[in-house]
C-alpha positions as CSV (number, residue, x, y, z in Angstrom):
1,M,-18.0,9.2,-5.1
2,N,-15.1,7.2,-5.2
3,V,-12.0,8.5,-2.9
4,K,-8.6,6.9,-4.0
5,K,-6.0,5.4,-1.8
6,G,-3.4,8.4,-1.0
7,D,-6.3,11.1,-1.3
8,W,-6.7,14.0,1.7
9,V,-9.4,13.2,3.5
10,L,-11.5,14.0,6.9
11,V,-12.8,11.2,9.1
12,H,-15.1,11.3,12.3
13,N,-15.4,9.7,15.3
14,V,-17.6,9.4,18.4
15,I,-15.1,9.0,21.2
16,L,-17.7,9.0,24.2
17,N,-21.4,9.4,24.2
18,P,-23.4,11.5,26.3
19,D,-24.1,8.8,28.8
20,Q,-20.1,8.1,28.8
21,R,-19.2,12.0,29.9
22,A,-17.1,12.5,33.0
23,P,-19.6,13.6,35.9
24,Q,-17.4,16.5,36.4
25,V,-18.1,17.9,32.9
26,P,-20.3,21.1,32.8
27,D,-24.1,20.0,32.1
28,D,-24.6,21.5,28.9
29,T,-21.4,19.6,27.6
30,K,-22.5,16.5,29.0
31,K,-25.6,16.7,26.6
32,V,-23.4,16.1,23.5
33,P,-21.0,13.4,22.3
34,L,-17.4,14.0,22.3
35,E,-16.3,14.1,18.8
36,M,-13.2,13.9,17.0
37,W,-12.3,15.1,13.5
38,V,-8.8,14.1,11.8
39,K,-7.1,14.6,8.4
40,G,-4.8,12.5,6.9
41,F,-3.9,10.5,3.7
42,L,-6.5,7.4,3.1
43,N,-5.2,4.3,3.0
44,H,-7.4,2.1,1.0
45,D,-10.0,3.4,-1.7
46,A,-13.4,3.9,-0.1
47,S,-16.5,6.0,-0.5
48,I,-18.0,8.6,1.7
49,N,-19.9,7.7,4.8
50,D,-17.6,4.2,4.8
51,E,-15.5,3.5,8.0
52,V,-11.6,3.8,6.7
53,E,-8.1,4.0,7.9
54,I,-6.2,7.1,7.3
55,T,-2.4,7.9,8.0
56,T,-2.0,11.0,9.5
57,I,0.7,13.8,8.5
58,T,2.5,12.7,11.9
59,K,2.0,9.1,10.7
60,R,-0.5,8.2,13.2
61,I,-2.9,5.5,11.7
62,V,-6.4,6.6,12.5
63,K,-10.0,4.5,11.9
64,G,-13.1,6.5,11.2
65,K,-16.1,7.3,8.9
66,L,-15.0,8.9,5.8
67,V,-16.5,12.7,5.5
68,E,-15.1,14.7,3.1
69,T,-12.4,14.8,0.8
70,N,-10.0,17.6,0.2
71,P,-11.3,19.2,3.4
72,Y,-10.2,23.2,4.1
73,Y,-10.8,25.6,6.5
74,K,-14.5,27.0,6.1
75,H,-14.0,29.8,9.0
76,D,-13.6,33.6,8.2
77,Y,-13.2,36.6,10.3
78,G,-16.8,37.9,9.1
79,K,-17.7,40.7,6.2
80,C,-16.0,44.3,6.2
81,I,-16.9,46.6,8.6
82,P,-16.2,50.3,7.0
83,E,-16.2,52.0,10.5
84,L,-13.3,49.9,11.4
85,L,-11.6,51.0,8.4
86,Q,-12.1,54.8,9.2
87,I,-10.8,54.0,12.9
88,G,-7.9,52.4,11.4
89,L,-7.2,55.6,9.4
90,Q,-7.8,57.8,12.3
91,L,-5.9,55.8,14.5
92,K,-2.7,56.0,12.4
93,G,-3.0,59.8,12.0
94,I,-3.4,60.3,15.7
95,L,-0.2,57.9,16.6
96,F,2.3,58.4,13.5
97,G,1.1,62.1,12.6
98,G,-1.1,61.4,9.3
99,E,-0.1,59.6,6.3
100,D,3.2,61.7,5.5
101,C,4.9,59.6,8.4
102,E,4.3,56.0,6.6
């Protein structure tokens, strides 16, 4: 996949390997590398997994492995919980005297 100069991308870097972590870091944290993901505009045409240079929104120049094009947030707050909808309606009735008080 060819990615063009100026495309919005995500790059990845390993900042510290596990053996380079500070001694005061908790044991479970020491076992994994310190990683960095940065979004920005690609400075030169490239392909996924290439080492590239990007310019961030704040005009910083960052180098890293090209991971993704047009990255977006993939998290959410989970599925709808019908019981919580009912609790919200009940609470509204208790606090405001029912549906007529909107």
